[in-house]
TORPAPA-646528 format. One record per residue (C-alpha): residue number from 1; residue in three letters; x, y, z. Coordinates in nm, 4 decimals. Each point is the difference from the previous one (the first is absolute). Last residue first. Example, Ala and Ser with C-alpha at 12.3 -4.5 7.8 and 13.67 -1.06 7.14 Angstrom:
2
[rec 2; "SER"; [1.3670; -0.1060; 0.7140]]
[rec 1; "ALA"; [-0.1370; -0.3440; 0.0660]]
***
This chain:
68
[rec 68; "ASN"; [-0.3075; 0.1962; 2.2303]]
[rec 67; "LYS"; [0.1158; -0.0562; -0.3816]]
[rec 66; "PRO"; [0.3057; -0.1515; -0.0982]]
[rec 65; "LEU"; [0.2478; 0.2058; -0.2312]]
[rec 64; "GLU"; [-0.0663; -0.0940; -0.3421]]
[rec 63; "PRO"; [0.3086; -0.2370; -0.1283]]
[rec 62; "LYS"; [0.2823; 0.1129; -0.1718]]
[rec 61; "ASP"; [0.0016; -0.0270; -0.4196]]
[rec 60; "ALA"; [-0.0377; 0.3822; -0.1220]]
[rec 59; "LEU"; [0.2665; 0.0678; 0.2736]]
[rec 58; "VAL"; [0.2451; -0.2149; -0.2344]]
[rec 57; "ASP"; [0.2536; -0.2164; 0.2081]]
[rec 56; "GLY"; [0.3747; -0.0190; -0.0689]]
[rec 55; "SER"; [0.1049; -0.0130; 0.3277]]
[rec 54; "PRO"; [0.1185; 0.3922; -0.0645]]
[rec 53; "THR"; [-0.3431; 0.0866; -0.1247]]
[rec 52; "PRO"; [-0.0586; -0.0556; -0.3670]]
[rec 51; "ILE"; [-0.1981; 0.3093; -0.1996]]
[rec 50; "SER"; [-0.3329; -0.0999; -0.1010]]
[rec 49; "TRP"; [-0.2012; 0.2188; 0.2521]]
[rec 48; "ILE"; [0.1852; 0.2966; 0.0087]]
[rec 47; "VAL"; [0.0057; 0.0114; -0.3947]]
[rec 46; "VAL"; [-0.3996; -0.0311; -0.0206]]
[rec 45; "ASN"; [0.0081; 0.2661; 0.2507]]
[rec 44; "GLY"; [0.2331; 0.2613; -0.2250]]
[rec 43; "ILE"; [-0.1823; -0.1058; -0.2739]]
[rec 42; "MET"; [-0.3263; 0.1142; 0.1593]]
[rec 41; "VAL"; [0.1931; 0.3375; 0.1116]]
[rec 40; "ALA"; [0.1044; 0.0629; -0.3699]]
[rec 39; "ALA"; [-0.3489; -0.0515; -0.1111]]
[rec 38; "LEU"; [-0.1129; 0.2105; 0.2262]]
[rec 37; "ILE"; [0.2603; 0.2788; -0.0466]]
[rec 36; "LEU"; [-0.0914; -0.0336; -0.4106]]
[rec 35; "MET"; [-0.4097; 0.0685; 0.1061]]
[rec 34; "LEU"; [0.1386; 0.2945; 0.2082]]
[rec 33; "VAL"; [0.1393; 0.1172; -0.3239]]
[rec 32; "PRO"; [-0.2466; -0.0789; -0.2629]]
[rec 31; "GLN"; [-0.2681; 0.1691; 0.2506]]
[rec 30; "LYS"; [0.1912; 0.3697; 0.0389]]
[rec 29; "ARG"; [0.1324; 0.0351; -0.3469]]
[rec 28; "GLN"; [-0.2516; -0.0115; -0.3089]]
[rec 27; "GLY"; [0.0903; 0.0987; -0.3291]]
[rec 26; "ARG"; [-0.1686; -0.3154; -0.2078]]
[rec 25; "ARG"; [0.3546; -0.1532; -0.0399]]
[rec 24; "LEU"; [0.0427; 0.0188; 0.3701]]
[rec 23; "LEU"; [-0.3808; -0.1884; 0.0497]]
[rec 22; "VAL"; [0.1148; -0.2832; -0.2597]]
[rec 21; "ILE"; [0.3706; -0.0459; 0.1851]]
[rec 20; "ALA"; [-0.1980; -0.0190; 0.3556]]
[rec 19; "GLY"; [-0.2418; -0.2492; -0.1404]]
[rec 18; "ALA"; [0.2919; -0.2200; -0.0921]]
[rec 17; "ILE"; [0.1841; 0.0711; 0.3331]]
[rec 16; "LEU"; [-0.3465; -0.1131; 0.1627]]
[rec 15; "ALA"; [-0.0512; -0.3003; -0.2289]]
[rec 14; "PHE"; [0.3444; -0.1101; 0.0943]]
[rec 13; "ALA"; [-0.0644; 0.0269; 0.3651]]
[rec 12; "THR"; [-0.2746; -0.1868; -0.0316]]
[rec 11; "LEU"; [0.1602; -0.3086; -0.1362]]
[rec 10; "VAL"; [0.2456; -0.0064; 0.2319]]
[rec 9; "ALA"; [-0.2519; 0.0681; 0.2991]]
[rec 8; "LEU"; [-0.1898; -0.3218; -0.1378]]
[rec 7; "SER"; [0.3133; -0.2118; -0.0015]]
[rec 6; "LEU"; [0.0598; 0.0816; 0.3194]]
[rec 5; "VAL"; [-0.3869; -0.0987; 0.1066]]
[rec 4; "PHE"; [0.0545; -0.3312; -0.2075]]
[rec 3; "SER"; [0.3242; -0.0713; 0.1530]]
[rec 2; "THR"; [-0.1249; 0.0425; 0.3555]]
[rec 1; "MET"; [-0.2820; -0.2300; -0.0685]]
***
């Protein structure tokens, strides 16, 4: 399930980048810049969750914390 969420985040980031490029060509400034910032944040989150830890594990594969 985690890989699905990470994949969806990457696809959404690509869609945001494409939409921002279209809006920049139409002459808008504020909204496309915010879209690019959001895409960068989403890609950063995916990278953080995908980078191996020193023990070789990936944060995305860690089990959830037990619920009290």
